C-alpha positions as CSV (number, residue, x, y, z in Angstrom):
1,M,111.0,98.7,92.8
2,S,112.8,97.8,95.7
3,N,113.4,94.2,97.4
4,Y,109.7,93.3,97.2
5,I,108.0,91.3,94.3
6,I,105.0,92.3,92.1
7,S,103.5,88.9,90.2
8,G,101.1,91.2,88.7
9,I,97.2,92.0,89.1
10,Q,95.7,89.5,91.2
11,Q,92.4,90.4,91.3
12,I,90.0,93.0,90.4
13,G,87.1,93.7,92.8
14,I,84.0,94.7,91.9
15,G,81.0,94.9,94.3
16,V,77.7,93.4,92.7
17,S,74.0,92.9,93.9
18,D,73.5,89.4,93.2
19,V,77.0,87.3,93.4
20,Q,75.6,84.1,92.1
21,A,74.2,85.4,89.2
22,A,77.3,87.7,88.2
23,F,79.7,84.7,88.5
24,K,77.4,83.1,86.0
25,W,77.6,86.1,83.3
26,Y,81.2,86.5,84.1
27,R,82.0,82.5,83.5
28,Q,79.8,82.5,80.6
29,N,81.1,86.1,79.1
30,F,84.5,86.4,80.2
31,G,85.8,83.0,81.1
32,M,86.0,83.8,84.9
33,S,85.4,80.3,85.3
34,V,87.8,78.8,87.9
35,P,86.5,79.9,91.6
36,V,89.6,80.0,93.6
37,F,87.4,80.8,96.8
38,E,84.2,81.3,97.7
39,E,83.3,82.6,101.0
40,A,80.7,83.9,103.2
41,A,81.7,85.8,106.0
42,E,82.5,89.3,108.1
43,A,84.6,92.0,106.6
44,A,85.8,92.8,109.9
45,L,89.1,94.8,109.2
46,M,88.1,97.3,106.2
47,L,86.7,99.4,109.0
48,P,87.7,102.7,107.7
49,Y,85.8,102.2,104.6
50,T,82.9,100.2,105.6
51,G,81.8,103.0,107.9
52,G,83.4,101.6,111.1
53,E,81.3,98.4,111.4
54,P,82.5,94.8,110.2
55,R,80.0,94.2,107.4
56,S,78.7,90.5,106.2
57,R,79.3,89.4,102.8
58,H,79.3,87.1,100.1
59,A,82.4,86.9,98.1
60,I,83.5,84.5,95.0
61,L,87.7,84.6,93.6
62,A,87.3,83.6,89.6
63,I,90.2,83.3,87.7
64,N,90.2,82.9,83.6
65,M,92.7,80.0,82.9
66,Q,93.8,81.4,79.2
67,G,95.6,84.1,82.2
68,G,95.6,87.5,83.5
69,G,94.1,88.4,86.9
70,G,91.4,87.3,88.6
71,F,87.7,89.2,90.1
72,E,86.7,89.4,93.4
73,I,83.4,89.4,92.9
74,W,81.6,90.3,96.2
75,Q,78.4,91.2,97.8
76,Y,77.0,92.6,100.5
77,T,75.1,90.5,102.4
78,S,74.1,92.5,106.1
79,R,72.9,95.5,104.1
80,T,71.8,96.7,100.4
81,P,74.7,98.2,98.2
82,E,74.6,101.3,96.9
83,A,75.0,102.7,93.7
84,P,76.5,105.7,93.0
85,K,74.1,108.9,92.9
86,F,74.7,110.0,89.4
87,T,76.6,108.4,86.6
88,P,79.9,107.9,86.5
89,Q,81.9,109.4,83.6
90,L,85.2,109.1,82.4
91,G,87.6,110.6,84.3
92,D,85.7,110.7,87.6
93,L,88.2,109.5,90.2
94,G,88.4,105.8,91.2
95,I,88.3,102.6,88.5
96,N,86.7,103.5,86.0
97,I,86.8,100.6,83.9
98,A,88.6,97.2,84.1
99,K,90.6,96.0,80.9
100,M,90.5,92.7,79.7
101,K,92.4,91.2,77.4
102,S,91.9,89.1,74.1
103,K,94.0,86.8,71.6
104,D,91.7,88.9,68.6
105,V,89.9,91.7,70.2
106,E,87.7,91.6,66.3
107,A,86.6,87.7,66.8
108,T,85.6,88.8,70.8
109,Y,83.7,91.8,69.0
110,E,81.6,89.8,66.7
111,L,81.3,86.7,69.5
112,F,79.7,89.8,72.1
113,N,77.6,91.2,69.1
114,K,76.2,87.9,68.5
115,R,75.5,87.3,72.2
116,G,73.7,90.8,71.9
117,L,75.9,91.7,75.0
118,N,75.7,95.6,75.7
119,I,78.4,96.9,73.7
120,L,78.5,100.2,74.1
121,S,81.4,101.3,71.2
122,E,82.2,99.9,67.3
123,L,85.3,98.5,67.5
124,S,88.1,101.5,67.3
125,K,91.6,101.9,67.5
126,D,93.1,103.5,70.5
127,P,95.9,105.9,70.1
128,D,99.0,103.4,69.6
129,G,96.9,101.8,66.8
130,N,95.5,98.7,68.8
131,P,91.8,97.6,68.3
132,T,89.8,97.8,71.1
133,F,86.0,98.4,72.0
134,F,83.8,98.9,75.3
135,V,81.3,96.9,76.8
136,K,78.9,97.0,79.8
137,D,77.6,94.4,82.2
138,P,74.2,93.8,83.9
139,W,75.3,95.4,86.8
140,D,76.7,98.7,85.0
141,N,80.6,97.9,85.1
142,I,82.3,98.8,81.8
143,F,84.9,96.4,80.5
144,Q,87.5,97.5,77.7
145,I,89.0,94.8,75.1
146,V,91.8,95.1,74.1
147,P,95.0,93.1,72.6
148,S,97.5,91.6,74.3
149,D,100.3,88.5,73.5
150,S,101.0,87.5,77.0
151,W,98.9,84.4,77.8
152,F,99.1,81.3,80.0
153,Q,97.2,79.4,77.8
154,K,95.5,79.9,74.6
155,R,92.1,78.3,74.6
156,K,90.0,77.8,70.6
157,T,87.7,80.3,72.0
158,A,86.6,84.2,71.1
159,L,86.4,84.7,74.4
160,P,88.7,87.3,76.3
161,G,91.0,87.0,79.2
162,G,90.9,87.7,82.7
163,P,91.3,91.4,83.4
164,N,94.9,92.8,82.5
165,G,94.3,96.8,83.8
166,A,92.1,99.1,84.4
167,I,91.4,102.9,83.6
168,I,91.8,105.4,86.7
169,G,90.8,108.6,86.7
170,V,93.1,111.0,88.4
171,T,93.7,114.9,88.8
172,D,97.4,114.9,88.6
173,F,99.7,112.6,86.3
174,E,102.5,113.5,88.0
175,K,101.4,112.7,91.8
176,A,99.7,109.2,90.3
177,K,103.2,107.9,88.8
178,S,104.6,108.3,92.3
179,L,102.9,104.9,93.2
180,Y,101.7,103.3,89.3
181,S,105.2,104.1,88.2
182,D,107.5,104.4,91.0
183,I,105.8,101.7,93.3
184,L,104.0,99.3,91.3
185,G,106.3,99.3,88.2
186,Y,104.6,100.9,85.5
187,D,107.6,103.0,84.6
188,T,106.6,102.8,80.6
189,V,104.8,105.5,78.7
190,V,103.1,104.3,75.6
191,Y,101.4,107.7,74.8
192,E,99.9,110.6,76.8
193,K,97.4,112.4,74.6
194,E,95.1,115.2,74.9
195,G,92.1,115.8,73.0
196,T,88.7,113.6,72.2
197,F,89.1,110.3,70.9
198,D,87.3,108.1,68.8
199,D,87.9,104.8,70.8
200,L,86.2,106.5,74.2
201,K,83.1,108.1,72.2
202,G,80.5,105.3,73.0
203,I,81.4,105.6,76.9
204,P,79.9,107.8,79.4
205,G,82.0,111.3,79.0
206,G,83.9,109.8,76.3
207,D,82.8,112.8,73.8
208,K,84.4,115.1,76.3
209,K,88.0,116.7,76.0
210,V,90.4,114.4,78.1
211,K,94.4,114.2,78.7
212,R,95.4,110.1,79.0
213,T,98.3,108.1,79.9
214,L,98.6,104.4,79.2
215,L,101.5,102.9,81.1
216,R,103.2,99.3,80.9
217,H,106.1,98.1,83.5
218,S,109.2,97.3,81.2
219,K,110.8,94.4,83.5
220,P,108.7,91.5,83.5
221,R,106.7,90.3,86.6
222,A,108.2,87.6,88.6
223,G,106.7,85.2,91.4
224,A,104.7,82.3,92.0
225,F,102.1,83.2,89.5
226,S,103.8,86.0,87.2
227,P,103.2,82.9,84.4
228,L,99.4,82.9,84.8
229,L,98.7,86.7,86.0
230,G,101.2,88.0,83.1
231,A,101.9,91.5,81.9
232,S,99.6,94.6,82.8
233,E,99.1,98.7,82.3
234,V,97.5,101.2,83.8
235,E,95.6,104.1,81.6
236,L,95.3,107.4,83.7
237,V,92.5,109.7,82.7
238,I,91.9,113.4,83.6
239,A,88.4,115.0,83.1
240,L,89.5,118.7,81.5
241,E,86.2,120.0,80.4
242,R,84.3,119.7,84.5
243,K,85.3,118.5,87.8
244,P,85.3,115.5,88.5
245,K,83.7,113.1,91.3
246,K,84.5,110.7,93.5
247,I,82.8,107.6,92.0
248,F,82.7,106.4,96.0
249,E,81.6,109.3,97.5
250,N,79.4,108.7,100.4
251,R,79.7,105.1,99.6
252,F,81.0,102.1,101.3
253,W,83.9,99.8,99.6
254,G,81.8,96.9,98.5
255,D,79.0,98.6,97.0
256,L,78.5,98.6,93.4
257,G,81.3,99.3,91.0
258,Y,85.1,98.4,91.3
259,I,85.9,98.9,94.7
260,H,89.8,97.9,94.4
261,L,92.6,97.1,92.4
262,C,94.6,94.4,93.3
263,Y,98.4,93.2,93.2
264,D,99.9,89.9,94.3
265,I,103.2,90.5,95.9
266,N,105.7,89.0,98.4
267,G,108.1,91.3,100.7
268,M,105.1,93.1,102.3
269,A,107.5,94.5,105.0
270,D,109.8,96.1,102.3
271,L,106.7,97.2,100.5
272,K,105.3,99.1,103.6
273,E,108.8,100.8,103.2
274,T,108.5,102.2,100.2
275,C,104.8,103.5,100.2
276,E,105.3,105.1,103.5
277,S,108.7,106.8,102.4
278,K,106.7,107.9,98.8
279,G,103.4,109.1,100.8
280,F,101.4,106.1,100.6
281,P,100.7,104.7,104.3
282,F,99.2,101.5,104.6
283,T,95.3,102.4,105.6
284,V,94.0,98.7,106.2
285,D,96.6,95.9,107.1
286,S,95.4,92.1,108.5
287,A,98.9,92.3,110.1
288,N,98.9,88.7,110.4
289,S,97.8,85.7,108.0
290,F,94.0,86.6,107.3
291,D,91.7,83.4,106.6
292,M,89.3,83.1,103.3
293,G,88.7,79.4,104.1
294,E,90.5,78.0,100.8
295,A,93.1,80.4,100.8
296,A,95.3,82.4,103.3
297,G,97.6,85.7,103.3
298,H,98.5,88.9,104.2
299,F,96.4,91.6,102.6
300,T,97.1,95.8,102.8
301,Y,95.9,98.7,101.3
302,V,96.5,102.4,100.4
303,E,95.0,104.9,98.5
304,D,96.6,106.6,95.3
305,P,96.5,110.7,95.4
306,D,92.9,110.5,94.4
307,A,91.5,108.2,97.0
308,A,91.2,104.9,95.0
309,L,92.4,102.1,96.4
310,I,95.2,99.6,95.8
311,E,95.3,96.2,97.8
312,F,98.2,94.0,98.5
313,V,98.2,90.0,99.1
314,E,101.1,88.6,99.9
315,T,99.5,85.0,99.0
316,H,100.0,82.3,101.8
317,K,98.2,79.1,101.1
318,V,96.3,78.7,97.8
319,P,94.2,75.5,96.5
320,I,95.8,73.8,93.8
321,M,93.5,70.7,93.6
322,K,90.5,71.4,95.9
323,K,89.0,67.9,95.3
324,I,92.3,65.8,96.9
325,S,92.6,68.5,99.4
326,W,96.0,69.8,97.5
327,Y,97.1,73.4,99.2
328,L,100.3,74.6,98.2
329,N,102.1,76.7,101.4
330,L,104.0,79.3,99.7
331,Q,105.9,80.4,102.5
332,K,108.5,78.0,102.4
333,R,108.9,78.8,98.4
334,D,111.8,81.0,97.0
335,P,109.6,84.3,96.1
336,K,111.0,84.5,92.9
337,K,110.3,81.5,91.2
338,P,107.4,81.0,89.4
339,L,105.2,77.7,90.4
340,P,105.3,75.1,88.0
341,R,102.8,75.1,85.5
342,F,101.4,72.0,85.9
343,M,100.5,73.5,89.3
344,L,98.8,76.3,87.8
345,K,97.1,74.0,85.3
346,A,95.9,71.6,88.2
347,M,94.1,74.8,89.5
348,G,91.9,75.0,86.6
349,L,90.4,71.6,87.6
350,S,87.8,73.4,89.8
351,E,86.7,74.8,87.4
352,V,82.7,75.1,86.7
353,K,81.2,74.4,82.8
354,D,77.6,75.3,82.4
């Protein structure tokens, strides 16, 4: 990587039909209980992906104080969000599945079974020998539970931490790696396998032959939020027995499903130069600081070679303790220096408890 800094996966965007119901389900079952911001406004800058018109929406960015990324829970309010006109299968182009990290995958599996959640697969092992399983939320989004030893706080709960990666359908590993490895820093191949796999059999398309490669970053992430966001991974999957479909074909960004994978970064100008040099120009650029009411920053988007949307956010202002109007201006800090742990922990004081 060049002179820009990637702190980690900031959030995965999830388009839903009921933002409040989704927030409740995600905080109760995934521990995504701290709202960093909540805003009802017009999305005026995403015109290439919203039919050329500004669209009204209601969004909540929620995080898990055990660590990991957040969820940007996103609902259209000016139109009815559309579902795909087909059932997406493993290897279809775009973000297929969010990975959620767990301290104890077996304990999380038992808890979800007791709660009667829609578990799609039995507890199994991935090609690296790690325990894993898949679960579906009430809005048809699929999540993979994976083990992790990267934690901000370990709570006495079998609930998972925040998202630490995604399974993404692609058509060509080498083209995809020019973004995910060369720019995003996932430079370590954990495995690269071809065939049918027991751990995938419970998900749509998981019984078919695929190629899959799991990528991680060899260097620890740096920057203000790196202790909270932690380590992450991406798994790229190629469908071998059928022609994959684009999950968001003829739909808008913000419609139902995984709308983007977002990284917290510093050094947007340098990142822009790097992305352009490798053939990934910014398709959306907020240019100056956007304001989300309680948070502010500079955001941009690129498309991977198969049009999956990757967002970059350079955070300028973030609420630490909203009750006493404690907001942090990150533009005045050393970009490589992590925030003190007490500041990051203070974000948890706005946690919603059911």
